[in-house]
C-alpha positions as a Python dict, from the first residue, in 0.01 Angstrom:
ca = {
    (1, 'M'): (0, 0, 0),
    (2, 'P'): (-145, -349, -116),
    (3, 'G'): (-225, -616, 120),
    (4, 'P'): (-113, -1019, 79),
    (5, 'T'): (-181, -1207, -181),
    (6, 'S'): (-495, -1408, -103),
    (7, 'R'): (-391, -1774, -199),
    (8, 'N'): (-422, -1974, 124),
    (9, 'P'): (-294, -2192, 311),
    (10, 'R'): (-24, -1967, 397),
    (11, 'T'): (132, -2267, 579),
    (12, 'A'): (105, -2530, 270),
    (13, 'V'): (420, -2672, 221),
    (14, 'L'): (528, -2646, -159),
    (15, 'S'): (799, -2843, -341),
    (16, 'I'): (1070, -2726, -585),
    (17, 'E'): (851, -2825, -860),
    (18, 'D'): (562, -2611, -718),
    (19, 'I'): (763, -2283, -668),
    (20, 'K'): (985, -2342, -1033),
    (21, 'S'): (624, -2342, -1177),
    (22, 'L'): (508, -2007, -1004),
    (23, 'I'): (846, -1866, -1122),
    (24, 'A'): (783, -1988, -1480),
    (25, 'K'): (445, -1814, -1480),
    (26, 'G'): (653, -1457, -1398),
    (27, 'S'): (568, -1489, -984),
    (28, 'T'): (834, -1300, -757),
    (29, 'I'): (905, -1584, -530),
    (30, 'V'): (1175, -1554, -250),
    (31, 'I'): (1218, -1785, 55),
    (32, 'F'): (1256, -1627, 400),
    (33, 'K'): (1300, -1846, 689),
    (34, 'Q'): (1158, -2151, 557),
    (35, 'K'): (869, -1936, 399),
    (36, 'V'): (757, -1867, 68),
    (37, 'L'): (674, -1541, -41),
    (38, 'N'): (491, -1406, -321),
    (39, 'L'): (642, -1038, -376),
    (40, 'D'): (460, -977, -688),
    (41, 'S'): (216, -714, -503),
    (42, 'W'): (479, -529, -320),
    (43, 'L'): (740, -522, -595),
    (44, 'P'): (588, -199, -763),
    (45, 'F'): (641, -15, -380),
    (46, 'H'): (966, -175, -233),
    (47, 'P'): (1131, 149, -183),
    (48, 'G'): (1469, -25, -284),
    (49, 'G'): (1369, -70, -647),
    (50, 'A'): (1236, -380, -790),
    (51, 'K'): (1535, -510, -941),
    (52, 'I'): (1730, -582, -572),
    (53, 'V'): (1407, -827, -554),
    (54, 'L'): (1452, -974, -843),
    (55, 'H'): (1798, -1085, -784),
    (56, 'V'): (1699, -1316, -524),
    (57, 'V'): (1414, -1495, -705),
    (58, 'G'): (1434, -1854, -630),
    (59, 'K'): (1673, -1825, -345),
    (60, 'D'): (1676, -1834, 33),
    (61, 'A'): (1706, -1479, 72),
    (62, 'T'): (1675, -1476, 476),
    (63, 'D'): (2024, -1313, 513),
    (64, 'E'): (1949, -1081, 241),
    (65, 'I'): (1646, -966, 413),
    (66, 'N'): (1785, -925, 707),
    (67, 'A'): (2087, -733, 576),
    (68, 'F'): (1902, -450, 448),
    (69, 'H'): (1569, -437, 631),
    (70, 'S'): (1444, -310, 953),
    (71, 'P'): (1197, -544, 1166),
    (72, 'G'): (903, -359, 1058),
    (73, 'A'): (963, -421, 689),
    (74, 'I'): (1042, -751, 737),
    (75, 'S'): (736, -826, 933),
    (76, 'L'): (525, -668, 613),
    (77, 'M'): (717, -881, 381),
    (78, 'Q'): (624, -1169, 552),
    (79, 'R'): (243, -1065, 485),
    (80, 'F'): (285, -1209, 149),
    (81, 'Q'): (342, -1545, 264),
    (82, 'I'): (178, -1815, 24),
    (83, 'G'): (327, -2117, 209),
    (84, 'T'): (647, -2311, 309),
    (85, 'I'): (943, -2533, 266),
    (86, 'E'): (1071, -2847, 449),
    (87, 'G'): (1441, -2880, 507),
    (88, 'T'): (1735, -2714, 353),
    (89, 'W'): (1655, -2505, 38),
    (90, 'D'): (1867, -2549, -272),
    (91, 'N'): (1880, -2172, -448),
    (92, 'L'): (1756, -2153, -780),
    (93, 'L'): (1942, -1931, -1046),
    (94, 'P'): (1692, -1597, -1065),
    (95, 'P'): (1543, -1526, -1414),
    (96, 'I'): (1707, -1205, -1430),
    (97, 'Q'): (2063, -1400, -1402),
    (98, 'G'): (1967, -1611, -1655),
    (99, 'G'): (1754, -1884, -1476),
    (100, 'S'): (1495, -2077, -1729),
    (101, 'Y'): (1203, -2289, -1565),
    (102, 'Q'): (878, -2443, -1728),
    (103, 'D'): (545, -2426, -1532),
    (104, 'R'): (334, -2782, -1528),
    (105, 'D'): (201, -2700, -1894),
    (106, 'G'): (576, -2713, -2028),
    (107, 'V'): (547, -2330, -2061),
    (108, 'L'): (881, -2173, -2077),
    (109, 'L'): (944, -1833, -1883),
    (110, 'D'): (992, -1526, -2103),
    (111, 'D'): (1292, -1389, -1963),
    (112, 'K'): (1366, -1027, -2036),
    (113, 'G'): (1636, -992, -1804),
    (114, 'S'): (1843, -1319, -1938),
    (115, 'D'): (2201, -1342, -1857),
    (116, 'M'): (2384, -1266, -2195),
    (117, 'S'): (2747, -1319, -2039),
    (118, 'T'): (2932, -1615, -2083),
    (119, 'D'): (3245, -1765, -1943),
    (120, 'S'): (3345, -1904, -2346),
    (121, 'P'): (3649, -1732, -2472),
    (122, 'C'): (3431, -1585, -2783),
    (123, 'M'): (3421, -1216, -2801),
    (124, 'L'): (3089, -1178, -2994),
    (125, 'S'): (3171, -811, -3089),
    (126, 'D'): (3506, -964, -3237),
    (127, 'V'): (3354, -1253, -3432),
    (128, 'A'): (3086, -1049, -3595),
    (129, 'S'): (3370, -836, -3714),
    (130, 'L'): (3620, -1074, -3820),
    (131, 'P'): (3643, -1241, -4193),
    (132, 'D'): (3575, -1567, -4228),
    (133, 'S'): (3854, -1742, -4086),
    (134, 'P'): (3822, -2129, -4021),
    (135, 'T'): (4074, -2128, -3736),
    (136, 'C'): (3934, -1762, -3543),
    (137, 'H'): (3577, -1926, -3604),
    (138, 'K'): (3725, -2234, -3438),
    (139, 'R'): (3870, -2091, -3131),
    (140, 'C'): (3567, -1846, -3104),
    (141, 'L'): (3304, -2104, -3090),
    (142, 'A'): (3486, -2375, -2869),
    (143, 'S'): (3285, -2517, -2620),
    (144, 'D'): (3358, -2429, -2256),
    (145, 'S'): (3573, -2697, -2158),
    (146, 'D'): (3896, -2744, -1977),
    (147, 'D'): (4037, -2894, -2345),
    (148, 'D'): (3962, -2560, -2529),
    (149, 'L'): (4210, -2412, -2277),
    (150, 'K'): (4529, -2627, -2454),
    (151, 'P'): (4686, -2465, -2742),
    (152, 'S'): (4559, -2600, -3084),
    (153, 'T'): (4689, -2926, -3278),
    (154, 'T'): (4536, -2829, -3567),
    (155, 'S'): (4705, -2514, -3688),
    (156, 'N'): (4911, -2496, -3954),
    (157, 'S'): (5259, -2509, -3750),
    (158, 'Q'): (5419, -2407, -4072),
    (159, 'D'): (5243, -2052, -4062),
    (160, 'P'): (5424, -1855, -3793),
    (161, 'L'): (5140, -1606, -3796),
    (162, 'V'): (4900, -1861, -3736),
    (163, 'D'): (5081, -1993, -3426),
    (164, 'E'): (5135, -1681, -3300),
    (165, 'K'): (4749, -1577, -3289),
    (166, 'E'): (4681, -1953, -3142),
    (167, 'H'): (4967, -1853, -2830),
    (168, 'S'): (4774, -1506, -2820),
    (169, 'M'): (4431, -1659, -2785),
    (170, 'S'): (4549, -1905, -2547),
    (171, 'L'): (4674, -1644, -2272),
    (172, 'I'): (4384, -1484, -2324),
    (173, 'D'): (4158, -1766, -2242),
    (174, 'L'): (4366, -1915, -1984),
    (175, 'G'): (4373, -1559, -1790),
    (176, 'N'): (3994, -1530, -1784),
    (177, 'K'): (3987, -1922, -1692),
    (178, 'T'): (4237, -1869, -1419),
    (179, 'R'): (4032, -1594, -1229),
    (180, 'V'): (3745, -1837, -1205),
    (181, 'T'): (3906, -2148, -1127),
    (182, 'L'): (4109, -1999, -849),
    (183, 'D'): (3852, -1939, -663),
    (184, 'P'): (3723, -2210, -533),
    (185, 'S'): (4053, -2351, -398),
    (186, 'M'): (4053, -2012, -180),
    (187, 'Y'): (3697, -2054, -41),
    (188, 'P'): (3433, -2338, 74),
    (189, 'A'): (3279, -2493, -174),
    (190, 'A'): (2954, -2353, -313),
    (191, 'G'): (2751, -2664, -208),
    (192, 'T'): (2447, -2615, -16),
    (193, 'E'): (2558, -2833, 287),
    (194, 'I'): (2900, -2614, 347),
    (195, 'Q'): (2710, -2304, 265),
    (196, 'S'): (2441, -2339, 495),
    (197, 'D'): (2669, -2389, 792),
    (198, 'V'): (2830, -2045, 653),
    (199, 'A'): (2510, -1888, 674),
    (200, 'I'): (2456, -2024, 1015),
    (201, 'K'): (2725, -1881, 1149),
    (202, 'Y'): (2722, -1553, 1006),
    (203, 'R'): (2356, -1539, 1151),
    (204, 'L'): (2520, -1601, 1527),
    (205, 'L'): (2801, -1331, 1399),
    (206, 'D'): (2502, -1084, 1356),
    (207, 'Q'): (2317, -1165, 1661),
    (208, 'R'): (2641, -1128, 1872),
    (209, 'L'): (2674, -799, 1672),
    (210, 'H'): (2357, -674, 1847),
    (211, 'D'): (2407, -804, 2189),
    (212, 'Q'): (2744, -600, 2227),
    (213, 'G'): (2555, -297, 2083),
    (214, 'L'): (2710, -236, 1783),
    (215, 'Y'): (2372, -140, 1597),
    (216, 'Q'): (2339, 126, 1864),
    (217, 'C'): (2461, 467, 1646),
    (218, 'H'): (2648, 688, 1864),
    (219, 'Y'): (2494, 1040, 1789),
    (220, 'S'): (2762, 1210, 1948),
    (221, 'A'): (2977, 1101, 1668),
    (222, 'Y'): (2752, 1257, 1461),
    (223, 'G'): (2822, 1625, 1629),
    (224, 'I'): (3187, 1609, 1569),
    (225, 'E'): (3110, 1499, 1224),
    (226, 'A'): (2883, 1821, 1189),
    (227, 'A'): (3157, 2054, 1370),
    (228, 'R'): (3384, 1933, 1155),
    (229, 'C'): (3163, 2034, 815),
    (230, 'T'): (3089, 2359, 951),
    (231, 'V'): (3417, 2447, 985),
    (232, 'I'): (3540, 2341, 664),
    (233, 'F'): (3204, 2523, 488),
    (234, 'F'): (3303, 2840, 667),
    (235, 'A'): (3684, 2781, 545),
    (236, 'M'): (3539, 2762, 212),
    (237, 'T'): (3354, 3094, 239),
    (238, 'F'): (3620, 3273, 430),
    (239, 'A'): (3884, 3183, 123),
    (240, 'V'): (3603, 3303, -159),
    (241, 'Y'): (3557, 3602, 17),
    (242, 'H'): (3869, 3686, 4),
    (243, 'G'): (3927, 3604, -347),
    (244, 'W'): (4127, 3280, -284),
    (245, 'V'): (3894, 3099, -504),
    (246, 'L'): (4078, 2798, -583),
    (247, 'I'): (4179, 2747, -229),
    (248, 'G'): (3746, 2786, -168),
    (249, 'G'): (3746, 2523, -442),
    (250, 'V'): (3955, 2285, -224),
    (251, 'F'): (3761, 2352, 114),
    (252, 'L'): (3417, 2280, -90),
    (253, 'G'): (3555, 1942, -198),
    (254, 'L'): (3642, 1841, 137),
    (255, 'F'): (3300, 1972, 266),
    (256, 'W'): (3135, 1740, 7),
    (257, 'H'): (3384, 1479, 23),
    (258, 'Q'): (3281, 1451, 413),
    (259, 'M'): (2906, 1500, 386),
    (260, 'V'): (2863, 1201, 170),
    (261, 'F'): (2963, 968, 435),
    (262, 'I'): (2693, 1104, 626),
    (263, 'A'): (2434, 1051, 313),
    (264, 'H'): (2626, 698, 280),
    (265, 'D'): (2499, 630, 650),
    (266, 'A'): (2178, 739, 622),
    (267, 'G'): (2106, 568, 296),
    (268, 'H'): (2155, 248, 462),
    (269, 'S'): (1914, 351, 754),
    (270, 'G'): (2252, 346, 984),
    (271, 'I'): (2236, 649, 1190),
    (272, 'T'): (1837, 609, 1352),
    (273, 'H'): (1767, 298, 1196),
    (274, 'N'): (1374, 452, 1094),
    (275, 'F'): (1378, 447, 716),
    (276, 'T'): (1170, 796, 694),
    (277, 'I'): (1388, 981, 906),
    (278, 'D'): (1728, 835, 777),
    (279, 'S'): (1599, 888, 418),
    (280, 'V'): (1492, 1250, 495),
    (281, 'I'): (1840, 1291, 639),
    (282, 'A'): (2003, 1134, 326),
    (283, 'M'): (1797, 1330, 58),
    (284, 'T'): (1863, 1687, 243),
    (285, 'V'): (2268, 1560, 272),
    (286, 'G'): (2261, 1433, -100),
    (287, 'S'): (2021, 1656, -305),
    (288, 'H'): (2018, 2032, -110),
    (289, 'I'): (2368, 1996, -11),
    (290, 'G'): (2514, 1759, -288),
    (291, 'G'): (2327, 1818, -591),
    (292, 'L'): (2311, 1426, -632),
    (293, 'S'): (1972, 1199, -601),
    (294, 'M'): (1965, 947, -344),
    (295, 'G'): (1675, 804, -481),
    (296, 'W'): (1933, 719, -755),
    (297, 'W'): (2190, 622, -523),
    (298, 'K'): (1957, 353, -350),
    (299, 'K'): (1813, 184, -663),
    (300, 'S'): (2201, 163, -798),
    (301, 'H'): (2363, 88, -453),
    (302, 'N'): (2130, -173, -371),
    (303, 'I'): (2194, -393, -626),
    (304, 'H'): (2576, -330, -593),
    (305, 'H'): (2514, -475, -256),
    (306, 'V'): (2332, -797, -401),
    (307, 'A'): (2505, -871, -692),
    (308, 'T'): (2835, -728, -584),
    (309, 'N'): (3134, -739, -865),
    (310, 'A'): (2937, -922, -1092),
    (311, 'P'): (3008, -771, -1471),
    (312, 'E'): (2644, -855, -1586),
    (313, 'H'): (2483, -698, -1285),
    (314, 'D'): (2634, -453, -1091),
    (315, 'P'): (2669, -130, -1220),
    (316, 'D'): (2935, -17, -997),
    (317, 'I'): (3199, -179, -1206),
    (318, 'Q'): (3023, -120, -1540),
    (319, 'H'): (3228, 176, -1644),
    (320, 'L'): (3302, 94, -2048),
    (321, 'P'): (3456, 232, -2262),
    (322, 'F'): (3679, 399, -1959),
    (323, 'F'): (3732, 97, -1737),
    (324, 'A'): (3701, -293, -1703),
    (325, 'V'): (3795, -500, -1428),
    (326, 'S'): (3727, -824, -1566),
    (327, 'L'): (3785, -1002, -1926),
    (328, 'R'): (3427, -1103, -1946),
    (329, 'F'): (3379, -708, -2028),
    (330, 'M'): (3582, -808, -2353),
    (331, 'N'): (3271, -930, -2489),
    (332, 'S'): (2975, -770, -2547),
    (333, 'I'): (2756, -837, -2220),
    (334, 'Y'): (2385, -734, -2124),
    (335, 'S'): (2345, -503, -1836),
    (336, 'T'): (2066, -634, -1648),
    (337, 'Y'): (2075, -271, -1462),
    (338, 'Y'): (2070, -83, -1757),
    (339, 'E'): (1920, -293, -1983),
    (340, 'R'): (2110, -266, -2284),
    (341, 'I'): (2427, -427, -2450),
    (342, 'M'): (2742, -265, -2297),
    (343, 'S'): (2956, -289, -2619),
    (344, 'H'): (3312, -347, -2645),
    (345, 'T'): (3415, -138, -2892),
    (346, 'R'): (3661, 30, -3058),
    (347, 'V'): (3681, 348, -2840),
    (348, 'S'): (3699, 94, -2562),
    (349, 'K'): (3977, -163, -2704),
    (350, 'F'): (4193, 142, -2769),
    (351, 'L'): (4110, 324, -2404),
    (352, 'L'): (4171, -13, -2192),
    (353, 'R'): (4508, -58, -2317),
    (354, 'Y'): (4588, 259, -2057),
    (355, 'Q'): (4335, 255, -1789),
    (356, 'A'): (4594, 216, -1517),
    (357, 'Y'): (4747, 515, -1650),
    (358, 'Y'): (4458, 759, -1650),
    (359, 'Y'): (4262, 549, -1350),
    (360, 'Y'): (4328, 871, -1084),
    (361, 'A'): (4269, 1147, -1341),
    (362, 'G'): (3928, 983, -1495),
    (363, 'L'): (3813, 955, -1135),
    (364, 'T'): (3859, 1328, -1093),
    (365, 'L'): (3564, 1365, -1324),
    (366, 'G'): (3351, 1142, -1112),
    (367, 'R'): (3108, 1432, -962),
    (368, 'F'): (3016, 1536, -1317),
    (369, 'N'): (2890, 1181, -1414),
    (370, 'L'): (2699, 1152, -1086),
    (371, 'Y'): (2506, 1482, -1175),
    (372, 'V'): (2399, 1336, -1497),
    (373, 'L'): (2293, 983, -1359),
    (374, 'S'): (2094, 1196, -1087),
    (375, 'W'): (1891, 1407, -1348),
    (376, 'Q'): (1804, 1096, -1544),
    (377, 'H'): (1690, 913, -1262),
    (378, 'L'): (1463, 1192, -1155),
    (379, 'L'): (1311, 1288, -1494),
    (380, 'Q'): (1229, 886, -1535),
    (381, 'G'): (921, 950, -1290),
    (382, 'G'): (786, 921, -953),
    (383, 'R'): (726, 612, -718),
    (384, 'K'): (442, 442, -570),
    (385, 'G'): (332, 412, -201),
    (386, 'R'): (446, 599, 98),
    (387, 'T'): (738, 698, -74),
    (388, 'W'): (566, 894, -359),
    (389, 'W'): (694, 1224, -220),
    (390, 'Y'): (1074, 1177, -219),
    (391, 'P'): (1138, 1233, -596),
    (392, 'W'): (948, 1569, -543),
    (393, 'F'): (1138, 1628, -239),
    (394, 'E'): (1471, 1580, -397),
    (395, 'L'): (1383, 1797, -700),
    (396, 'S'): (1321, 2100, -501),
    (397, 'G'): (1669, 1974, -315),
    (398, 'H'): (1798, 2008, -689),
    (399, 'I'): (1676, 2350, -718),
    (400, 'F'): (1780, 2485, -371),
    (401, 'F'): (2129, 2320, -435),
    (402, 'W'): (2178, 2498, -788),
    (403, 'T'): (2061, 2858, -656),
    (404, 'W'): (2269, 2839, -346),
    (405, 'F'): (2588, 2688, -529),
    (406, 'G'): (2548, 2782, -901),
    (407, 'Y'): (2366, 3096, -851),
    (408, 'F'): (2454, 3284, -580),
    (409, 'L'): (2822, 3137, -487),
    (410, 'V'): (2971, 3035, -849),
    (411, 'Y'): (2772, 3318, -1029),
    (412, 'R'): (2728, 3598, -762),
    (413, 'S'): (3061, 3522, -575),
    (414, 'I'): (3315, 3498, -798),
    (415, 'Q'): (3370, 3736, -1064),
    (416, 'T'): (3513, 3627, -1332),
    (417, 'A'): (3449, 3326, -1598),
    (418, 'W'): (3798, 3177, -1567),
    (419, 'S'): (3777, 3223, -1176),
    (420, 'R'): (3395, 3030, -1175),
    (421, 'F'): (3576, 2806, -1369),
    (422, 'G'): (3854, 2716, -1212),
    (423, 'F'): (3684, 2704, -854),
    (424, 'V'): (3422, 2457, -1019),
    (425, 'M'): (3698, 2220, -1168),
    (426, 'V'): (3864, 2240, -837),
    (427, 'S'): (3593, 2178, -585),
    (428, 'H'): (3475, 1883, -827),
    (429, 'M'): (3836, 1722, -844),
    (430, 'T'): (3898, 1755, -485),
    (431, 'T'): (3619, 1493, -450),
    (432, 'M'): (3845, 1229, -631),
    (433, 'P'): (3982, 1044, -346),
    (434, 'L'): (3638, 977, -243),
    (435, 'H'): (3571, 785, -582),
    (436, 'V'): (3912, 624, -518),
    (437, 'Q'): (3822, 476, -199),
    (438, 'F'): (3487, 344, -348),
    (439, 'T'): (3666, 151, -638),
    (440, 'L'): (3925, 52, -403),
    (441, 'S'): (3781, -250, -204),
    (442, 'H'): (3611, -374, -541),
    (443, 'F'): (3825, -357, -862),
    (444, 'A'): (4087, -612, -770),
    (445, 'M'): (3880, -849, -610),
    (446, 'S'): (3694, -1183, -795),
    (447, 'T'): (3437, -1132, -1066),
    (448, 'A'): (3366, -1470, -1131),
    (449, 'S'): (3058, -1641, -1012),
    (450, 'L'): (3036, -1952, -783),
    (451, 'G'): (2650, -2027, -864),
    (452, 'P'): (2357, -1966, -660),
    (453, 'Q'): (2449, -2179, -394),
    (454, 'E'): (2697, -1942, -274),
    (455, 'S'): (2569, -1773, 84),
    (456, 'F'): (2553, -1399, 113),
    (457, 'P'): (2862, -1384, 345),
    (458, 'Q'): (3114, -1560, 147),
    (459, 'R'): (2998, -1386, -160),
    (460, 'M'): (3056, -1020, 32),
    (461, 'L'): (3412, -1139, 145),
    (462, 'R'): (3485, -1277, -182),
    (463, 'T'): (3420, -968, -393),
    (464, 'T'): (3518, -738, -115),
    (465, 'M'): (3837, -586, 53),
    (466, 'D'): (3905, -342, 362),
    (467, 'V'): (4152, -119, 362),
    (468, 'D'): (4386, -75, 659),
    (469, 'C'): (4433, 294, 802),
    (470, 'P'): (4525, 403, 1187),
    (471, 'P'): (4213, 476, 1383),
    (472, 'W'): (4335, 875, 1392),
    (473, 'L'): (4276, 861, 1035),
    (474, 'D'): (3888, 712, 1007),
    (475, 'F'): (3728, 1053, 947),
    (476, 'L'): (3907, 1101, 602),
    (477, 'H'): (3790, 733, 491),
    (478, 'G'): (3463, 765, 636),
    (479, 'G'): (3404, 410, 761),
    (480, 'L'): (3446, 269, 364),
    (481, 'Q'): (3772, 120, 434),
    (482, 'F'): (3556, -155, 596),
    (483, 'Q'): (3360, -197, 311),
    (484, 'A'): (3437, -589, 384),
    (485, 'V'): (3234, -564, 731),
    (486, 'H'): (2954, -324, 566),
    (487, 'H'): (2905, -567, 293),
    (488, 'L'): (2810, -809, 546),
    (489, 'F'): (2611, -571, 765),
    (490, 'P'): (2515, -280, 567),
    (491, 'R'): (2274, -137, 853),
    (492, 'L'): (2585, -140, 1113),
    (493, 'P'): (2675, 236, 1201),
    (494, 'R'): (2973, 365, 1032),
    (495, 'H'): (3140, 451, 1400),
    (496, 'N'): (3136, 59, 1515),
    (497, 'L'): (3246, -90, 1206),
    (498, 'R'): (3619, -98, 1348),
    (499, 'R'): (3510, -275, 1640),
    (500, 'A'): (3313, -528, 1426),
    (501, 'Q'): (3594, -590, 1210),
    (502, 'K'): (3783, -820, 1479),
    (503, 'L'): (3434, -1031, 1542),
    (504, 'V'): (3445, -1066, 1146),
    (505, 'R'): (3812, -1154, 1107),
    (506, 'D'): (3737, -1449, 1402),
    (507, 'F'): (3420, -1528, 1206),
    (508, 'C'): (3638, -1607, 893),
    (509, 'L'): (3909, -1786, 1102),
    (510, 'D'): (3589, -1989, 1185),
    (511, 'V'): (3442, -2065, 860),
    (512, 'G'): (3781, -2082, 637),
    (513, 'I'): (3701, -1775, 421),
    (514, 'P'): (4006, -1520, 347),
    (515, 'F'): (3919, -1142, 481),
    (516, 'A'): (4103, -970, 245),
    (517, 'V'): (4300, -632, 392),
    (518, 'Y'): (4505, -429, 224),
    (519, 'G'): (4729, -117, 337),
    (520, 'V'): (4614, 201, 187),
    (521, 'V'): (4930, 210, -36),
    (522, 'D'): (4953, -164, -126),
    (523, 'S'): (4528, -194, -217),
    (524, 'N'): (4657, 110, -490),
    (525, 'K'): (4912, -113, -600),
    (526, 'V'): (4703, -397, -602),
    (527, 'V'): (4408, -231, -828),
    (528, 'L'): (4670, -66, -1031),
    (529, 'G'): (4837, -381, -1106),
    (530, 'H'): (4475, -537, -1207),
    (531, 'L'): (4376, -283, -1429),
    (532, 'D'): (4690, -257, -1615),
    (533, 'D'): (4698, -661, -1658),
    (534, 'I'): (4337, -621, -1791),
    (535, 'G'): (4502, -365, -2030),
    (536, 'R'): (4758, -532, -2146),
    (537, 'Q'): (4537, -841, -2224),
    (538, 'V'): (4312, -632, -2405),
    (539, 'A'): (4617, -526, -2608),
    (540, 'I'): (4699, -881, -2677),
    (541, 'M'): (4346, -927, -2791),
    (542, 'E'): (4368, -677, -3014),
    (543, 'K'): (4695, -815, -3156),
    (544, 'C'): (4546, -1134, -3224),
    (545, 'R'): (4235, -992, -3411),
    (546, 'D'): (4524, -793, -3636),
    (547, 'V'): (4715, -1126, -3694),
    (548, 'I'): (4364, -1275, -3770),
    (549, 'M'): (4251, -1013, -4043),
    (550, 'Q'): (4627, -959, -4208),
    (551, 'T'): (4630, -1384, -4224),
    (552, 'D'): (4316, -1397, -4392),
    (553, 'H'): (4382, -1128, -4642),
    (554, 'A'): (4699, -1307, -4705),
    (555, 'V'): (4510, -1605, -4801),
    (556, 'R'): (4264, -1440, -4991),
    (557, 'E'): (4511, -1240, -5213),
}
């Protein structure tokens, strides 16, 4: 593990220009409790991955750091202090999200993680493929102002095709803009003073949770979890032994369904609060029992928790060509997580129209996709620092998984090829409710960006909803129904989330932030309605495109 930076004095007061200049030179500068940290040396060793740190460069990340790290990790991080700030800090836009800075010599930062998104109505993929229509280019290349939302007054009113084209574009533009401009009216203004007050009250709430012992894990609850999983697993082996293959597949799917909750808790260090112990628990459950990589999950999931519902940054909502939860995906946006352009292709233009109809069916295959992502992560290479052995431990887990599951259970215990196929498909499809659970709390929530001044707690509450259910069904949801509470306090043990929810409600009333809670049925309706709305607007866009092409073709003839 590298030592702290050698720059001194550590208590020197740095101005915003000093910090901008450091960022322009490529330094990983983060603010924590009025301290300026240069995390360049620590970045390659960060167990949660480098990109989660890059998303808080130039920001006061006090709340993010406290939410995700143990006291020991926070103490280590503060060794990299290079100075201090005075007063309230005005957050800068991180370079990975599009921030651009110049050092004192006027050298511009080469931003390799630039945000290629735009709220402009221009659809880059469509502009490139459409013919040279003056009207089309005028609408697509218009500036991002309120005037651009008004119907064009320069179109040829005598041409009904042009009028229809203009109207269709306006509907899409208005749909996109409404989602952005409604947010400020529903939430406290994203200004420094107001958001600082929200952050202060959030920290008081966190201290209250500590004082009430809600960060203490009740290990007896995991005794019940272990007993339940053991019964389900033996029910699966009993069914397979007696030739009830499909029933056995259902039980195996339910077993994985329950075990994922334990892996999720441990992945957030929410069981023992010891990073190494919880990591071993997570990797054992995830790799040895489930065949999935917790290293991949942490790398992806950490970004999701910091850049929640940001179309360009959050991998948990980047599912083109199959799903789109924001009209911004109708543009060819750049994913800073996958580091590639996510194109709105002909396939997505066709599929997205029907995404609300195949939503559940598509998620039945979600586990197969997780296998691919897990192996991609493992094949990318190892880690540095004290977690260097984690990928090797996971690799041994995958070998163990495919031995007990693939060879002994599927190949040796089931006699025919069709029975094996049915068992594999049923066991994997049975985990579909788990994938629905992951998406319910985010797919219908805001995907807008209110700027770097928005506080961590407000951003989490704006992009996440809770799903209400009776306490006796908590085991079925595994704590994931309290997603808003979990996003505020990711290290809080899941069996305490219901108690914490009451305190979060009071906090929201105090600061004036809406707290989104839907019942199980209503949350599904909201998500399906949102997916259908996006699908219909994709269809409108394609209709507009067809009209433009037909009009220009007629003009040229």
